[in-house]
N, CA, C and O atoms as a GROMACS GRO file, in nm:
protein
  256
    1MET      N    1  -2.397  -2.216  -7.028
    1MET     CA    2  -2.534  -2.169  -7.036
    1MET      C    3  -2.539  -2.019  -7.058
    1MET      O    4  -2.629  -1.969  -7.125
    2ASN      N    5  -2.443  -1.946  -7.002
    2ASN     CA    6  -2.443  -1.802  -7.022
    2ASN      C    7  -2.422  -1.767  -7.168
    2ASN      O    8  -2.482  -1.673  -7.219
    3LYS      N    9  -2.335  -1.842  -7.236
    3LYS     CA   10  -2.306  -1.813  -7.375
    3LYS      C   11  -2.429  -1.835  -7.463
    3LYS      O   12  -2.450  -1.763  -7.561
    4ALA      N   13  -2.511  -1.933  -7.429
    4ALA     CA   14  -2.631  -1.962  -7.508
    4ALA      C   15  -2.748  -1.872  -7.472
    4ALA      O   16  -2.848  -1.872  -7.543
    5ASN      N   17  -2.737  -1.796  -7.364
    5ASN     CA   18  -2.843  -1.704  -7.319
    5ASN      C   19  -2.977  -1.773  -7.294
    5ASN      O   20  -3.082  -1.716  -7.322
    6VAL      N   21  -2.974  -1.895  -7.243
    6VAL     CA   22  -3.098  -1.969  -7.222
    6VAL      C   23  -3.179  -1.915  -7.104
    6VAL      O   24  -3.293  -1.958  -7.084
    7TYR      N   25  -3.124  -1.824  -7.028
    7TYR     CA   26  -3.193  -1.770  -6.911
    7TYR      C   27  -3.274  -1.645  -6.944
    7TYR      O   28  -3.347  -1.595  -6.858
    8LEU      N   29  -3.264  -1.594  -7.066
    8LEU     CA   30  -3.337  -1.473  -7.104
    8LEU      C   31  -3.483  -1.506  -7.135
    8LEU      O   32  -3.513  -1.609  -7.196
    9ALA      N   33  -3.573  -1.418  -7.092
    9ALA     CA   34  -3.716  -1.442  -7.109
    9ALA      C   35  -3.758  -1.464  -7.255
    9ALA      O   36  -3.833  -1.558  -7.281
   10PRO      N   37  -3.713  -1.383  -7.352
   10PRO     CA   38  -3.754  -1.408  -7.491
   10PRO      C   39  -3.707  -1.544  -7.544
   10PRO      O   40  -3.777  -1.608  -7.622
   11ILE      N   41  -3.590  -1.586  -7.501
   11ILE     CA   42  -3.538  -1.716  -7.545
   11ILE      C   43  -3.623  -1.828  -7.486
   11ILE      O   44  -3.659  -1.922  -7.557
   12ILE      N   45  -3.656  -1.818  -7.359
   12ILE     CA   46  -3.739  -1.920  -7.294
   12ILE      C   47  -3.877  -1.925  -7.359
   12ILE      O   48  -3.929  -2.033  -7.385
   13ARG      N   49  -3.935  -1.809  -7.386
   13ARG     CA   50  -4.066  -1.804  -7.449
   13ARG      C   51  -4.063  -1.869  -7.587
   13ARG      O   52  -4.151  -1.948  -7.621
   14ASP      N   53  -3.961  -1.837  -7.667
   14ASP     CA   54  -3.950  -1.896  -7.801
   14ASP      C   55  -3.932  -2.048  -7.795
   14ASP      O   56  -3.978  -2.120  -7.882
   15GLN      N   57  -3.864  -2.095  -7.691
   15GLN     CA   58  -3.845  -2.239  -7.678
   15GLN      C   59  -3.976  -2.308  -7.641
   15GLN      O   60  -4.004  -2.418  -7.688
   16MET      N   61  -4.056  -2.244  -7.559
   16MET     CA   62  -4.185  -2.302  -7.523
   16MET      C   63  -4.283  -2.301  -7.641
   16MET      O   64  -4.375  -2.382  -7.646
   17LEU      N   65  -4.263  -2.209  -7.733
   17LEU     CA   66  -4.346  -2.203  -7.854
   17LEU      C   67  -4.286  -2.282  -7.970
   17LEU      O   68  -4.336  -2.276  -8.082
   18PHE      N   69  -4.180  -2.356  -7.944
   18PHE     CA   70  -4.108  -2.437  -8.043
   18PHE      C   71  -4.057  -2.355  -8.161
   18PHE      O   72  -4.060  -2.400  -8.275
   19LYS      N   73  -4.011  -2.233  -8.131
   19LYS     CA   74  -3.951  -2.149  -8.233
   19LYS      C   75  -3.799  -2.153  -8.225
   19LYS      O   76  -3.730  -2.125  -8.324
   20ARG      N   77  -3.747  -2.189  -8.109
   20ARG     CA   78  -3.602  -2.191  -8.087
   20ARG      C   79  -3.570  -2.316  -8.004
   20ARG      O   80  -3.641  -2.347  -7.908
   21PHE      N   81  -3.465  -2.385  -8.038
   21PHE     CA   82  -3.435  -2.512  -7.973
   21PHE      C   83  -3.299  -2.511  -7.902
   21PHE      O   84  -3.228  -2.611  -7.903
   22THR      N   85  -3.265  -2.400  -7.841
   22THR     CA   86  -3.134  -2.386  -7.777
   22THR      C   87  -3.118  -2.481  -7.659
   22THR      O   88  -3.016  -2.549  -7.648
   23MET      N   89  -3.218  -2.487  -7.571
   23MET     CA   90  -3.205  -2.570  -7.451
   23MET      C   91  -3.201  -2.718  -7.486
   23MET      O   92  -3.124  -2.793  -7.425
   24ILE      N   93  -3.281  -2.762  -7.581
   24ILE     CA   94  -3.280  -2.905  -7.618
   24ILE      C   95  -3.148  -2.942  -7.683
   24ILE      O   96  -3.099  -3.053  -7.665
   25LYS      N   97  -3.091  -2.850  -7.760
   25LYS     CA   98  -2.960  -2.876  -7.821
   25LYS      C   99  -2.853  -2.891  -7.713
   25LYS      O  100  -2.768  -2.979  -7.721
   26MET      N  101  -2.857  -2.804  -7.614
   26MET     CA  102  -2.759  -2.813  -7.505
   26MET      C  103  -2.779  -2.941  -7.425
   26MET      O  104  -2.682  -3.007  -7.388
   27PHE      N  105  -2.904  -2.977  -7.398
   27PHE     CA  106  -2.933  -3.098  -7.322
   27PHE      C  107  -2.887  -3.222  -7.398
   27PHE      O  108  -2.822  -3.309  -7.341
   28LEU      N  109  -2.920  -3.229  -7.527
   28LEU     CA  110  -2.880  -3.346  -7.605
   28LEU      C  111  -2.729  -3.353  -7.623
   28LEU      O  112  -2.672  -3.462  -7.630
   29GLY      N  113  -2.664  -3.238  -7.631
   29GLY     CA  114  -2.518  -3.237  -7.637
   29GLY      C  115  -2.457  -3.293  -7.510
   29GLY      O  116  -2.359  -3.368  -7.515
   30ALA      N  117  -2.514  -3.257  -7.395
   30ALA     CA  118  -2.465  -3.308  -7.267
   30ALA      C  119  -2.491  -3.458  -7.254
   30ALA      O  120  -2.406  -3.532  -7.204
   31VAL      N  121  -2.607  -3.504  -7.300
   31VAL     CA  122  -2.638  -3.647  -7.296
   31VAL      C  123  -2.541  -3.724  -7.385
   31VAL      O  124  -2.489  -3.829  -7.347
   32GLY      N  125  -2.516  -3.671  -7.505
   32GLY     CA  126  -2.423  -3.736  -7.597
   32GLY      C  127  -2.282  -3.743  -7.541
   32GLY      O  128  -2.215  -3.845  -7.554
   33ALA      N  129  -2.236  -3.635  -7.479
   33ALA     CA  130  -2.102  -3.633  -7.419
   33ALA      C  131  -2.093  -3.734  -7.305
   33ALA      O  132  -1.991  -3.801  -7.288
   34SER      N  133  -2.199  -3.744  -7.226
   34SER     CA  134  -2.201  -3.840  -7.116
   34SER      C  135  -2.198  -3.984  -7.168
   34SER      O  136  -2.125  -4.068  -7.115
   35MET      N  137  -2.277  -4.012  -7.271
   35MET     CA  138  -2.278  -4.146  -7.328
   35MET      C  139  -2.143  -4.180  -7.391
   35MET      O  140  -2.095  -4.293  -7.376
   36LEU      N  141  -2.083  -4.085  -7.461
   36LEU     CA  142  -1.953  -4.108  -7.523
   36LEU      C  143  -1.846  -4.136  -7.418
   36LEU      O  144  -1.765  -4.227  -7.434
   37SER      N  145  -1.846  -4.058  -7.311
   37SER     CA  146  -1.746  -4.080  -7.206
   37SER      C  147  -1.767  -4.215  -7.138
   37SER      O  148  -1.670  -4.282  -7.103
   38SER      N  149  -1.892  -4.255  -7.118
   38SER     CA  150  -1.919  -4.387  -7.059
   38SER      C  151  -1.870  -4.499  -7.150
   38SER      O  152  -1.811  -4.596  -7.103
   39CYS      N  153  -1.895  -4.486  -7.279
   39CYS     CA  154  -1.848  -4.587  -7.375
   39CYS      C  155  -1.697  -4.596  -7.377
   39CYS      O  156  -1.641  -4.705  -7.385
   40ILE      N  157  -1.630  -4.483  -7.370
   40ILE     CA  158  -1.483  -4.482  -7.370
   40ILE      C  159  -1.430  -4.551  -7.245
   40ILE      O  160  -1.335  -4.629  -7.253
   41VAL      N  161  -1.490  -4.523  -7.130
   41VAL     CA  162  -1.446  -4.587  -7.006
   41VAL      C  163  -1.469  -4.737  -7.013
   41VAL      O  164  -1.385  -4.815  -6.967
   42ILE      N  165  -1.582  -4.780  -7.068
   42ILE     CA  166  -1.610  -4.923  -7.082
   42ILE      C  167  -1.507  -4.989  -7.172
   42ILE      O  168  -1.457  -5.098  -7.141
   43LEU      N  169  -1.474  -4.925  -7.284
   43LEU     CA  170  -1.377  -4.983  -7.377
   43LEU      C  171  -1.237  -4.987  -7.318
   43LEU      O  172  -1.162  -5.082  -7.342
   44VAL      N  173  -1.200  -4.885  -7.243
   44VAL     CA  174  -1.064  -4.878  -7.187
   44VAL      C  175  -1.050  -4.971  -7.067
   44VAL      O  176  -0.952  -5.045  -7.056
   45SER      N  177  -1.147  -4.968  -6.976
   45SER     CA  178  -1.135  -5.047  -6.854
   45SER      C  179  -1.273  -5.081  -6.800
   45SER      O  180  -1.330  -5.007  -6.721
   46GLU      N  181  -1.326  -5.194  -6.845
   46GLU     CA  182  -1.459  -5.234  -6.800
   46GLU      C  183  -1.466  -5.263  -6.650
   46GLU      O  184  -1.566  -5.229  -6.588
   47PRO      N  185  -1.364  -5.325  -6.590
   47PRO     CA  186  -1.371  -5.346  -6.444
   47PRO      C  187  -1.384  -5.215  -6.365
   47PRO      O  188  -1.456  -5.210  -6.265
   48THR      N  189  -1.316  -5.111  -6.410
   48THR     CA  190  -1.328  -4.981  -6.343
   48THR      C  191  -1.470  -4.928  -6.355
   48THR      O  192  -1.525  -4.874  -6.259
   49TYR      N  193  -1.530  -4.944  -6.472
   49TYR     CA  194  -1.668  -4.899  -6.494
   49TYR      C  195  -1.763  -4.976  -6.403
   49TYR      O  196  -1.851  -4.916  -6.340
   50GLN      N  197  -1.746  -5.108  -6.395
   50GLN     CA  198  -1.834  -5.190  -6.311
   50GLN      C  199  -1.819  -5.153  -6.163
   50GLN      O  200  -1.918  -5.144  -6.091
   51THR      N  201  -1.696  -5.130  -6.120
   51THR     CA  202  -1.672  -5.090  -5.981
   51THR      C  203  -1.740  -4.957  -5.951
   51THR      O  204  -1.802  -4.940  -5.846
   52THR      N  205  -1.727  -4.863  -6.042
   52THR     CA  206  -1.787  -4.730  -6.023
   52THR      C  207  -1.939  -4.740  -6.020
   52THR      O  208  -2.003  -4.678  -5.935
   53CYS      N  209  -1.997  -4.817  -6.112
   53CYS     CA  210  -2.144  -4.832  -6.114
   53CYS      C  211  -2.194  -4.898  -5.986
   53CYS      O  212  -2.294  -4.854  -5.928
   54ASN      N  213  -2.126  -5.003  -5.942
   54ASN     CA  214  -2.168  -5.071  -5.820
   54ASN      C  215  -2.156  -4.980  -5.698
   54ASN      O  216  -2.243  -4.983  -5.610
   55ALA      N  217  -2.051  -4.900  -5.692
   55ALA     CA  218  -2.035  -4.807  -5.580
   55ALA      C  219  -2.146  -4.701  -5.582
   55ALA      O  220  -2.198  -4.664  -5.477
   56PHE      N  221  -2.181  -4.653  -5.700
   56PHE     CA  222  -2.288  -4.554  -5.713
   56PHE      C  223  -2.422  -4.612  -5.667
   56PHE      O  224  -2.496  -4.548  -5.593
   57ILE      N  225  -2.451  -4.734  -5.712
   57ILE     CA  226  -2.577  -4.799  -5.674
   57ILE      C  227  -2.579  -4.824  -5.523
   57ILE      O  228  -2.681  -4.800  -5.457
   58HIS      N  229  -2.469  -4.872  -5.469
   58HIS     CA  230  -2.461  -4.897  -5.324
   58HIS      C  231  -2.481  -4.768  -5.245
   58HIS      O  232  -2.551  -4.768  -5.144
   59ARG      N  233  -2.419  -4.660  -5.290
   59ARG     CA  234  -2.432  -4.532  -5.220
   59ARG      C  235  -2.576  -4.482  -5.223
   59ARG      O  236  -2.626  -4.432  -5.123
   60ASN      N  237  -2.643  -4.495  -5.339
   60ASN     CA  238  -2.781  -4.448  -5.349
   60ASN      C  239  -2.876  -4.534  -5.268
   60ASN      O  240  -2.975  -4.482  -5.215
   61ASN      N  241  -2.849  -4.662  -5.256
   61ASN     CA  242  -2.934  -4.748  -5.172
   61ASN      C  243  -2.920  -4.712  -5.025
   61ASN      O  244  -3.015  -4.726  -4.948
   62ARG      N  245  -2.802  -4.666  -4.986
   62ARG     CA  246  -2.779  -4.625  -4.848
   62ARG      C  247  -2.856  -4.498  -4.813
   62ARG      O  248  -2.901  -4.483  -4.699
   63ILE      N  249  -2.871  -4.408  -4.909
   63ILE     CA  250  -2.937  -4.280  -4.883
   63ILE      C  251  -3.086  -4.299  -4.858
   63ILE      O  252  -3.143  -4.231  -4.772
   64HIS      N  253  -3.150  -4.388  -4.930
   64HIS     CA  254  -3.295  -4.407  -4.917
   64HIS      C  255  -3.320  -4.500  -4.807
   64HIS      O  256  -3.436  -4.531  -4.778
   0.00000   0.00000   0.00000
């Protein structure tokens, strides 16, 4: 985030005015990387993915 300077006031203002799309590019890049890594884990070892998902869901149900 520091390299993209998304914390600077002029950059934030330009993004709110739809003149600059730095934050959306970073967000979509992170979403794409997350989806790609999930797909790779599913292709390599689906049981591991299912175990991880079930553990995550179980942990979140415990918190609420």
